[in-house]
FIKOLTOR-363406 format. One record per atom (N, C-alpha, C): residue in one letter; atom name; x, y, z. Coordinates in steps of 0.2 Angstrom, whole numbers, plus 5000, padded with zeros to 4 digits. Layout:
+------+------+------+------+------+
| resn | name |    X |    Y |    Z |
+------+------+------+------+------+
|    A |   CA |    X |    Y |    Z |
...
+------+------+------+------+------+
END
This chain:
+------+------+------+------+------+
| resn | name |    X |    Y |    Z |
+------+------+------+------+------+
|    X |    N | 5004 | 4993 | 4999 |
|    X |   CA | 5000 | 5001 | 5000 |
|    X |    C | 5005 | 5005 | 5000 |
|    X |    N | 5003 | 5013 | 4996 |
|    X |   CA | 5005 | 5019 | 4997 |
|    X |    C | 5001 | 5023 | 4998 |
|    X |    N | 5005 | 5028 | 5002 |
|    X |   CA | 5001 | 5034 | 5003 |
|    X |    C | 5003 | 5040 | 4999 |
|    X |    N | 4997 | 5044 | 4998 |
|    X |   CA | 4999 | 5049 | 4991 |
|    X |    C | 4995 | 5055 | 4994 |
|    X |    N | 4999 | 5061 | 4995 |
|    X |   CA | 4997 | 5067 | 4998 |
|    X |    C | 4997 | 5072 | 4991 |
|    X |    N | 4991 | 5076 | 4992 |
|    X |   CA | 4990 | 5082 | 4985 |
|    X |    C | 4987 | 5085 | 4988 |
|    X |    N | 4990 | 5091 | 4991 |
|    X |   CA | 4986 | 5098 | 4993 |
|    X |    C | 4983 | 5095 | 5000 |
|    X |    N | 4977 | 5096 | 5000 |
|    X |   CA | 4973 | 5093 | 5006 |
|    X |    C | 4971 | 5087 | 5007 |
|    X |    N | 4972 | 5082 | 5002 |
|    X |   CA | 4970 | 5077 | 5001 |
|    X |    C | 4976 | 5071 | 5002 |
|    X |    N | 4973 | 5067 | 5007 |
|    X |   CA | 4978 | 5062 | 5009 |
|    X |    C | 4975 | 5055 | 5006 |
|    X |    N | 4977 | 5051 | 5002 |
|    X |   CA | 4974 | 5044 | 5000 |
|    X |    C | 4979 | 5039 | 4999 |
|    X |    N | 4977 | 5032 | 4999 |
|    X |   CA | 4981 | 5028 | 4998 |
|    X |    C | 4979 | 5024 | 4990 |
|    X |    N | 4985 | 5021 | 4988 |
|    X |   CA | 4983 | 5017 | 4982 |
|    X |    C | 4981 | 5009 | 4984 |
|    X |    N | 4977 | 5007 | 4980 |
|    X |   CA | 4976 | 4999 | 4981 |
|    X |    C | 4982 | 4995 | 4978 |
|    X |    N | 4982 | 4989 | 4979 |
|    X |   CA | 4988 | 4987 | 4977 |
|    X |    C | 4987 | 4986 | 4968 |
|    X |    N | 4992 | 4986 | 4965 |
|    X |   CA | 4993 | 4986 | 4958 |
|    X |    C | 4989 | 4991 | 4954 |
|    X |    N | 4986 | 4997 | 4958 |
|    X |   CA | 4983 | 5002 | 4956 |
|    X |    C | 4988 | 5008 | 4954 |
|    X |    N | 4988 | 5010 | 4947 |
|    X |   CA | 4991 | 5017 | 4945 |
|    X |    C | 4993 | 5023 | 4949 |
|    X |    N | 4996 | 5028 | 4950 |
|    X |   CA | 4995 | 5033 | 4952 |
|    X |    C | 4989 | 5038 | 4948 |
|    X |    N | 4989 | 5037 | 4943 |
|    X |   CA | 4983 | 5040 | 4939 |
|    X |    C | 4977 | 5038 | 4941 |
|    X |    N | 4976 | 5030 | 4941 |
|    X |   CA | 4968 | 5028 | 4944 |
|    X |    C | 4968 | 5029 | 4951 |
|    X |    N | 4973 | 5031 | 4954 |
|    X |   CA | 4971 | 5033 | 4960 |
|    X |    C | 4969 | 5039 | 4961 |
|    X |    N | 4972 | 5045 | 4959 |
|    X |   CA | 4969 | 5051 | 4958 |
|    X |    C | 4964 | 5052 | 4954 |
|    X |    N | 4961 | 5048 | 4949 |
|    X |   CA | 4954 | 5050 | 4948 |
|    X |    C | 4949 | 5048 | 4953 |
|    X |    N | 4951 | 5041 | 4956 |
|    X |   CA | 4945 | 5039 | 4960 |
|    X |    C | 4945 | 5044 | 4966 |
|    X |    N | 4949 | 5047 | 4967 |
|    X |   CA | 4948 | 5052 | 4973 |
|    X |    C | 4946 | 5060 | 4971 |
|    X |    N | 4945 | 5059 | 4965 |
|    X |   CA | 4941 | 5065 | 4961 |
|    X |    C | 4947 | 5070 | 4960 |
|    X |    N | 4953 | 5069 | 4960 |
|    X |   CA | 4957 | 5074 | 4957 |
|    X |    C | 4958 | 5074 | 4950 |
|    X |    N | 4957 | 5079 | 4947 |
|    X |   CA | 4958 | 5080 | 4938 |
|    X |    C | 4964 | 5079 | 4936 |
|    X |    N | 4967 | 5076 | 4933 |
|    X |   CA | 4974 | 5076 | 4929 |
|    X |    C | 4973 | 5074 | 4923 |
|    X |    N | 4977 | 5080 | 4918 |
|    X |   CA | 4978 | 5079 | 4912 |
|    X |    C | 4981 | 5072 | 4910 |
|    X |    N | 4978 | 5070 | 4904 |
|    X |   CA | 4983 | 5063 | 4902 |
|    X |    C | 4980 | 5061 | 4896 |
|    X |    N | 4984 | 5058 | 4892 |
|    X |   CA | 4982 | 5055 | 4885 |
|    X |    C | 4983 | 5048 | 4882 |
|    X |    N | 4991 | 5048 | 4882 |
|    X |   CA | 4992 | 5039 | 4880 |
|    X |    C | 4992 | 5033 | 4885 |
|    X |    N | 4993 | 5035 | 4891 |
|    X |   CA | 4991 | 5029 | 4895 |
|    X |    C | 4997 | 5026 | 4894 |
|    X |    N | 5003 | 5026 | 4890 |
|    X |   CA | 5009 | 5022 | 4890 |
|    X |    C | 5013 | 5024 | 4890 |
|    X |    N | 5015 | 5030 | 4893 |
|    X |   CA | 5023 | 5033 | 4896 |
|    X |    C | 5025 | 5037 | 4890 |
|    X |    N | 5023 | 5038 | 4884 |
|    X |   CA | 5027 | 5040 | 4879 |
|    X |    C | 5024 | 5048 | 4878 |
|    X |    N | 5019 | 5049 | 4880 |
|    X |   CA | 5017 | 5058 | 4878 |
|    X |    C | 5020 | 5063 | 4882 |
|    X |    N | 5020 | 5061 | 4890 |
|    X |   CA | 5021 | 5065 | 4896 |
|    X |    C | 5017 | 5072 | 4897 |
|    X |    N | 5010 | 5070 | 4895 |
|    X |   CA | 5005 | 5075 | 4898 |
|    X |    C | 5003 | 5075 | 4903 |
|    X |    N | 5004 | 5068 | 4905 |
|    X |   CA | 5002 | 5068 | 4913 |
|    X |    C | 5008 | 5070 | 4919 |
|    X |    N | 5016 | 5070 | 4916 |
|    X |   CA | 5021 | 5073 | 4919 |
|    X |    C | 5020 | 5077 | 4927 |
|    X |    N | 5022 | 5074 | 4931 |
|    X |   CA | 5021 | 5077 | 4939 |
|    X |    C | 5028 | 5076 | 4943 |
|    X |    N | 5028 | 5082 | 4946 |
|    X |   CA | 5033 | 5083 | 4952 |
|    X |    C | 5032 | 5080 | 4959 |
|    X |    N | 5037 | 5076 | 4960 |
|    X |   CA | 5035 | 5074 | 4968 |
|    X |    C | 5041 | 5074 | 4973 |
|    X |    N | 5039 | 5071 | 4980 |
|    X |   CA | 5044 | 5071 | 4985 |
|    X |    C | 5043 | 5064 | 4990 |
|    X |    N | 5047 | 5061 | 4989 |
|    X |   CA | 5047 | 5056 | 4994 |
|    X |    C | 5047 | 5056 | 5000 |
|    X |    N | 5043 | 5054 | 5004 |
|    X |   CA | 5041 | 5056 | 5011 |
|    X |    C | 5044 | 5051 | 5016 |
|    X |    N | 5047 | 5046 | 5013 |
|    X |   CA | 5051 | 5041 | 5018 |
|    X |    C | 5057 | 5039 | 5014 |
|    X |    N | 5062 | 5035 | 5015 |
|    X |   CA | 5068 | 5032 | 5012 |
|    X |    C | 5066 | 5027 | 5009 |
|    X |    N | 5060 | 5023 | 5010 |
|    X |   CA | 5059 | 5016 | 5008 |
|    X |    C | 5053 | 5018 | 5002 |
|    X |    N | 5052 | 5023 | 5000 |
|    X |   CA | 5047 | 5025 | 4993 |
|    X |    C | 5050 | 5022 | 4989 |
|    X |    N | 5046 | 5019 | 4985 |
|    X |   CA | 5049 | 5018 | 4977 |
|    X |    C | 5043 | 5019 | 4973 |
|    X |    N | 5045 | 5022 | 4967 |
|    X |   CA | 5041 | 5021 | 4960 |
|    X |    C | 5044 | 5016 | 4956 |
|    X |    N | 5039 | 5011 | 4953 |
|    X |   CA | 5038 | 5007 | 4949 |
|    X |    C | 5036 | 5007 | 4943 |
|    X |    N | 5037 | 5008 | 4937 |
|    X |   CA | 5032 | 5007 | 4930 |
|    X |    C | 5030 | 5002 | 4929 |
|    X |    N | 5023 | 5001 | 4925 |
|    X |   CA | 5020 | 4996 | 4924 |
|    X |    C | 5023 | 4997 | 4916 |
|    X |    N | 5025 | 5001 | 4912 |
|    X |   CA | 5027 | 5001 | 4906 |
|    X |    C | 5033 | 5006 | 4907 |
|    X |    N | 5039 | 5005 | 4903 |
|    X |   CA | 5045 | 5009 | 4902 |
|    X |    C | 5043 | 5017 | 4899 |
|    X |    N | 5044 | 5021 | 4903 |
|    X |   CA | 5043 | 5027 | 4902 |
|    X |    C | 5048 | 5030 | 4896 |
|    X |    N | 5045 | 5033 | 4890 |
|    X |   CA | 5049 | 5036 | 4885 |
|    X |    C | 5051 | 5041 | 4885 |
|    X |    N | 5048 | 5045 | 4889 |
|    X |   CA | 5049 | 5051 | 4890 |
|    X |    C | 5052 | 5053 | 4895 |
|    X |    N | 5057 | 5058 | 4895 |
|    X |   CA | 5062 | 5059 | 4899 |
|    X |    C | 5061 | 5063 | 4905 |
|    X |    N | 5063 | 5061 | 4911 |
|    X |   CA | 5060 | 5062 | 4918 |
|    X |    C | 5066 | 5065 | 4922 |
|    X |    N | 5064 | 5070 | 4925 |
|    X |   CA | 5069 | 5072 | 4931 |
|    X |    C | 5068 | 5067 | 4936 |
|    X |    N | 5073 | 5067 | 4941 |
|    X |   CA | 5073 | 5063 | 4948 |
|    X |    C | 5068 | 5066 | 4951 |
|    X |    N | 5064 | 5070 | 4950 |
|    X |   CA | 5058 | 5071 | 4956 |
|    X |    C | 5052 | 5072 | 4951 |
|    X |    N | 5052 | 5069 | 4945 |
|    X |   CA | 5047 | 5069 | 4940 |
|    X |    C | 5043 | 5062 | 4939 |
|    X |    N | 5037 | 5060 | 4939 |
|    X |   CA | 5034 | 5053 | 4937 |
|    X |    C | 5030 | 5054 | 4932 |
|    X |    N | 5027 | 5048 | 4930 |
|    X |   CA | 5022 | 5047 | 4926 |
|    X |    C | 5014 | 5045 | 4929 |
|    X |    N | 5010 | 5048 | 4932 |
|    X |   CA | 5004 | 5044 | 4936 |
|    X |    C | 5001 | 5039 | 4931 |
|    X |    N | 5001 | 5039 | 4925 |
|    X |   CA | 4998 | 5036 | 4920 |
|    X |    C | 5001 | 5027 | 4919 |
|    X |    N | 5008 | 5027 | 4922 |
|    X |   CA | 5010 | 5021 | 4922 |
|    X |    C | 5015 | 5019 | 4927 |
|    X |    N | 5014 | 5023 | 4932 |
|    X |   CA | 5017 | 5020 | 4939 |
|    X |    C | 5014 | 5019 | 4944 |
|    X |    N | 5017 | 5014 | 4948 |
|    X |   CA | 5015 | 5012 | 4955 |
|    X |    C | 5018 | 5014 | 4960 |
|    X |    N | 5016 | 5016 | 4967 |
|    X |   CA | 5019 | 5018 | 4971 |
|    X |    C | 5020 | 5014 | 4978 |
|    X |    N | 5026 | 5013 | 4981 |
|    X |   CA | 5027 | 5010 | 4987 |
|    X |    C | 5030 | 5015 | 4991 |
|    X |    N | 5027 | 5016 | 4998 |
|    X |   CA | 5028 | 5021 | 5004 |
|    X |    C | 5024 | 5027 | 5003 |
|    X |    N | 5027 | 5031 | 5004 |
|    X |   CA | 5023 | 5037 | 5003 |
|    X |    C | 5026 | 5043 | 4999 |
|    X |    N | 5023 | 5046 | 4995 |
|    X |   CA | 5023 | 5052 | 4992 |
|    X |    C | 5020 | 5060 | 4992 |
|    X |    N | 5022 | 5064 | 4990 |
|    X |   CA | 5019 | 5070 | 4990 |
|    X |    C | 5018 | 5073 | 4984 |
|    X |    N | 5015 | 5074 | 4979 |
|    X |   CA | 5015 | 5077 | 4974 |
|    X |    C | 5015 | 5085 | 4974 |
|    X |    N | 5020 | 5087 | 4970 |
|    X |   CA | 5020 | 5094 | 4971 |
|    X |    C | 5015 | 5099 | 4967 |
|    X |    N | 5013 | 5097 | 4962 |
|    X |   CA | 5009 | 5100 | 4958 |
|    X |    C | 5004 | 5094 | 4954 |
|    X |    N | 4998 | 5095 | 4954 |
|    X |   CA | 4995 | 5090 | 4948 |
|    X |    C | 4992 | 5096 | 4942 |
|    X |    N | 4995 | 5094 | 4937 |
|    X |   CA | 4992 | 5097 | 4931 |
|    X |    C | 4985 | 5097 | 4930 |
|    X |    N | 4982 | 5102 | 4926 |
|    X |   CA | 4973 | 5102 | 4926 |
|    X |    C | 4972 | 5106 | 4919 |
+------+------+------+------+------+
END
């Protein structure tokens, strides 16, 4: 299970749930298109909240990502992260 913090919302991801699916489940609007990791529309900045936090991709991203960026459409989280900004 992973904990996600976004503004005033704190929620957990279900097992094998992508971050995008979790964000949509709790009502956060996120721009996205391909859901395959190559367009970069959903790219977000994040901060790990503990040393054990990990980001795993269900599909290998083709978009260039900085160390503090992720693709919600195809990533799964372990641990806890805080999203710095969700695009709308």
